[in-house]
C-alpha positions in Angstrom: 34.7 46.1 104.5 32.0 44.5 102.6 30.8 41.9 100.1 29.2 43.3 96.6 26.8 41.3 94.6 25.5 42.2 91.2 22.1 40.5 90.6 21.1 39.9 87.0 21.8 43.5 86.5 20.8 45.1 83.1 21.4 48.7 81.7 20.1 50.0 78.5 20.5 53.5 77.1 17.0 54.3 75.1 16.8 51.1 72.9 20.3 50.2 73.2 21.3 47.5 75.7 24.6 47.9 77.0 24.5 45.3 80.1 22.6 41.9 79.7 22.0 40.3 83.0 25.4 40.4 85.1 25.6 38.2 88.0 28.5 37.7 90.2 29.5 38.2 94.0 32.5 39.8 95.3 33.7 38.8 98.8 34.5 40.7 101.8 38.2 42.0 101.4 38.6 40.8 97.7 40.4 42.4 95.2 38.4 42.0 92.0 39.5 43.5 88.5 36.9 43.9 85.6 38.7 43.8 82.3 37.7 44.0 78.5 38.1 46.0 75.5 36.8 49.3 75.3 32.8 49.7 74.8 32.5 46.2 77.1 30.5 47.8 79.8 32.9 47.5 82.9 32.9 51.3 83.3 29.2 51.3 83.2 28.9 48.4 85.8 31.4 50.4 88.0 29.5 53.5 87.8 25.9 51.9 88.5 27.7 50.6 91.9 29.0 53.9 92.7 25.3 55.4 92.2 26.3 57.5 89.4 24.3 55.5 86.9 20.7 54.3 87.0 20.3 50.7 87.0 17.8 49.4 84.2 17.1 46.0 86.0 18.4 43.9 88.7 19.8 44.6 91.9 23.2 46.0 93.6 23.8 44.3 96.9 26.4 46.1 99.5 27.0 44.4 102.8 23.7 42.6 102.4 21.5 45.9 101.7 20.3 46.8 98.1 21.4 50.1 97.3 19.6 50.7 94.1 17.9 53.4 95.2 20.4 54.9 97.6 22.3 58.1 96.5 25.9 57.9 96.1 26.9 59.8 99.0 24.8 57.4 101.0 26.6 54.2 99.6 30.0 54.1 101.6 32.1 53.7 98.9 35.0 55.7 97.7 35.9 56.1 93.9 39.5 56.9 92.2 38.8 58.2 89.1 41.1 58.4 85.8 41.6 61.9 85.8 42.1 62.4 89.6 39.6 65.1 90.3 41.6 67.0 92.4 40.3 70.6 93.3 43.1 72.8 91.8 42.6 75.7 94.6 43.1 73.3 97.4 46.5 72.0 98.9 47.1 68.2 99.0 46.2 68.4 102.7 42.9 70.1 102.0 41.8 67.8 99.0 42.3 64.7 101.4 40.1 66.2 104.1 37.3 67.8 102.1 35.1 64.7 102.1 35.4 64.5 105.9 34.7 68.5 106.1 31.8 67.8 103.8 30.6 65.2 106.8 30.9 67.8 109.2 33.7 65.7 111.1 35.8 67.0 113.7 39.0 68.7 112.8 40.9 66.2 115.1 39.3 63.2 113.4 40.0 65.0 109.8 43.7 65.9 110.8 44.4 62.1 112.1 42.9 60.4 109.2 44.7 62.7 106.6 48.0 62.5 108.2 47.4 58.7 108.4 46.5 58.3 105.0 49.7 60.8 104.0 52.0 58.4 105.9 50.6 55.2 104.0 51.3 57.0 100.5 54.4 58.7 101.6 52.9 61.8 101.0 53.9 64.0 104.2 56.3 66.4 102.3 53.4 67.1 99.8 50.7 68.3 101.8 50.8 71.7 101.5 51.5 71.6 98.0 48.7 72.2 95.1 48.0 69.9 92.4 49.6 71.7 89.8 53.0 71.6 91.8 52.7 67.6 91.8 53.6 65.2 88.9 51.0 62.6 87.5 52.0 60.0 89.8 51.6 62.1 93.0 48.4 63.3 91.8 47.1 59.8 91.7 48.3 59.2 95.1 46.4 62.3 96.6 43.3 60.7 94.8 44.0 57.3 96.7 44.7 59.1 99.7 41.3 61.0 99.6 39.5 57.7 98.9 41.5 56.2 102.0 40.6 59.0 104.5 36.8 58.4 104.0 37.5 54.5 105.5 34.7 53.2 103.1 33.3 49.6 102.9 34.4 49.6 99.3 37.1 51.2 96.9 36.3 51.8 93.5 39.1 52.4 90.6 37.9 53.6 87.1 41.5 53.2 85.0 43.3 55.0 87.4 46.5 54.7 85.6 45.6 55.5 81.9 47.5 58.6 82.3 50.7 57.8 83.5 53.5 56.7 81.5 54.8 53.0 81.2 57.4 53.2 84.3 55.4 55.0 86.8 52.5 52.4 86.0 54.3 49.7 87.1 55.4 51.3 90.1 51.9 52.4 91.1 50.2 48.9 90.4 52.2 47.5 93.1 51.4 50.5 95.4 47.7 50.0 94.9 48.4 46.2 95.4 50.2 46.9 98.7 47.7 49.3 99.8 45.1 46.5 99.4 47.1 44.0 101.3 47.4 46.6 104.1 43.8 47.9 104.6 42.1 44.5 103.1 39.2 46.8 102.0 36.9 45.3 99.4 38.1 46.8 96.1 36.7 46.9 92.4 39.0 48.0 89.8 38.1 48.6 86.3 40.8 48.5 83.4 41.4 47.4 79.7 45.0 46.6 80.3 45.2 42.9 81.1 48.3 43.2 82.1 47.0 45.4 85.1 44.6 42.7 85.8 46.8 39.9 85.6 49.4 41.4 88.4 46.6 42.8 90.6 43.5 40.9 91.0 42.7 38.3 93.4 39.9 37.3 90.4 39.5 38.7 87.3 36.1 39.4 85.7 36.6 39.5 81.7 33.6 41.1 80.1 32.7 41.6 76.2 29.6 43.2 74.6 27.9 43.6 77.9 28.3 40.0 79.3 30.7 38.1 81.3 32.9 35.7 79.4 34.6 34.3 82.2 35.3 34.7 85.9 38.7 33.4 87.9 41.8 33.9 89.2 44.5 35.4 86.6 46.5 32.2 86.3 43.1 30.0 85.8 42.2 32.5 83.1 45.6 32.1 81.6 45.9 28.4 81.9 42.4 27.5 80.9 40.5 30.1 79.2 37.0 29.3 78.6 36.7 30.3 75.1 38.4 32.1 72.3 37.9 35.5 73.2 39.6 35.2 76.7 42.3 33.0 75.3 43.3 35.8 73.0 42.6 38.5 75.3 44.7 37.5 78.5 48.2 37.1 78.1 50.9 39.2 76.4 51.8 38.8 73.7 48.4 37.1 73.0 47.9 33.4 72.2 48.5 32.3 68.6 45.3 30.7 67.3 45.1 29.3 64.0 41.9 27.1 62.1 42.8 23.2 61.5 40.9 19.9 61.5 41.0 17.3 64.2 42.6 13.9 62.7 43.8 11.0 64.5 45.2 12.3 67.5 46.3 15.8 66.2 45.1 19.0 64.7 46.1 19.4 60.9 46.6 23.1 60.6 49.0 25.2 58.3 50.2 22.1 56.4 51.6 20.5 59.4 50.5 18.1 62.2 49.9 20.0 65.5 49.9 17.9 69.0 46.5 17.6 70.5 46.7 18.5 74.6 45.6 15.1 76.6 42.6 17.0 78.0 41.2 17.7 74.5 41.7 14.0 73.1 39.4 11.3 73.8 37.1 13.2 76.2 33.9 13.1 74.1 33.6 16.6 72.9 36.1 16.7 70.2 35.0 14.6 67.1 37.1 13.2 64.5 37.4 15.4 61.2 35.7 18.3 63.3 36.8 22.0 62.3 38.8 23.4 65.3 40.8 26.3 66.4 44.1 25.5 67.5 45.7 27.8 70.5 49.3 27.7 71.5 50.6 30.4 73.6 54.1 32.2 72.2 55.9 31.2 75.8 54.7 27.7 75.1 56.7 27.3 71.7 60.4 26.5 71.7 63.0 26.1 69.4 64.4 22.4 68.6 66.2 19.9 66.3 63.1 18.8 64.5 59.1 19.6 64.8 57.2 22.1 62.9 59.1 23.9 60.2 58.9 27.9 60.2 60.4 30.7 58.4 62.3 33.3 60.5 60.3 37.1 59.9 61.9 39.1 62.8 63.8 38.7 65.6 63.1 41.4 68.5 65.7 40.9 71.4 64.6 42.1 74.9 67.5 41.4 76.8 66.4 38.4 79.0 63.9 37.2 76.4 63.9 37.1 72.6 60.5 37.4 70.5 60.6 35.8 67.3 57.9 36.6 64.5 57.6 33.3 62.6 55.8 32.1 59.3 54.2 28.8 59.2 52.1 27.7 56.3 51.5 31.4 55.2 50.4 32.4 58.5 52.7 34.5 61.2 52.9 33.2 64.8 54.6 34.6 67.7 57.4 32.8 69.8 58.7 34.2 73.2 62.1 32.2 74.3 64.2 33.1 77.3 67.6 33.9 76.6 69.0 34.8 72.8 69.2 33.2 69.7 71.2 32.9 66.8 68.6 32.8 64.2 68.2 35.5 61.6 65.3 36.3 59.3 64.7 34.1 56.5 66.4 31.0 58.5 64.3 28.0 59.0 64.0 26.9 62.4 61.8 24.1 63.9 59.4 24.7 66.8 58.5 22.1 69.6 55.1 22.5 71.2 54.7 22.4 74.8 51.8 19.7 74.6 50.2 19.9 78.0 49.7 23.9 77.1 48.2 23.6 73.8 44.3 24.6 73.5 41.7 23.4 71.3 38.4 25.6 70.7 35.3 24.6 68.8 35.4 26.7 65.1 31.6 27.8 65.5 30.9 28.4 69.0 34.6 29.4 70.3 34.0 27.2 73.4 36.8 25.4 74.7 37.1 21.5 74.3 38.1 19.7 76.9 
């Protein structure tokens, strides 16, 4: 196991700058997820860590050693790709042991490590099959097994679940997290799926346009997003956000007054009459006898929860409630806001107002 540090990492493709001075450290044994929309630079950062991309500026440090000039094979990392990257003419056993054979490991060591990885991932019955005889989930487990066999200092995962169906993705998320808890190997995982990030990470690094927007635990990012981008990217369905004006301890928006969270009121950062963006998560709204009036547009029951698409002052917002409701389209309902969980952001900079 090892710590990993990025020190002022920059990456240019010609005159185009795609990574703008990334700085953070991953602790020994930590599971860190890089998340962000397509094109934010997360996969480029992972590939630079793996030695598959040149670094334009800065330093990458693994286990206290600067690895900028080291070949990928000498960095003691193992990478699991989105495409599985299995050799079709080799059996599962041969695929998993191939990297050790390249290193000229003796056959006993190779056999023992493959058997151990197969046992961890429940691949024992599949060792003599070929990749074409496996399902997508089984192929991904073989790719993970190949990484485990190498016993690296750092595991790298590049969107490994994106080719799987929804049910299998959920199962594989749990398998990867359980694998990390068992092996305790430092892990860097890239995804554009914030649900994967929330459920798997010790810490999440939210990236956008080649910079880091915020770093924190999943619940820190969910409860205290540092800016509008993080607020709307983390959480599903995404946070309701609408423009308004701060006035007399509330935000006037969409024709009604929205209660101001205590943390944003009187902190010296939000001024009377200031133009702001008000944010409230769908799960922090509730139906009430009085409150903010809203017209029901669509009711979507999912069983344990019900999602309501509502219209307030000409803007659509989403509410998620536990249980079920008798509300029908075009009904008028009233919303109560969980004041402690409301958010206020500066309209210009997008930064959270404390």
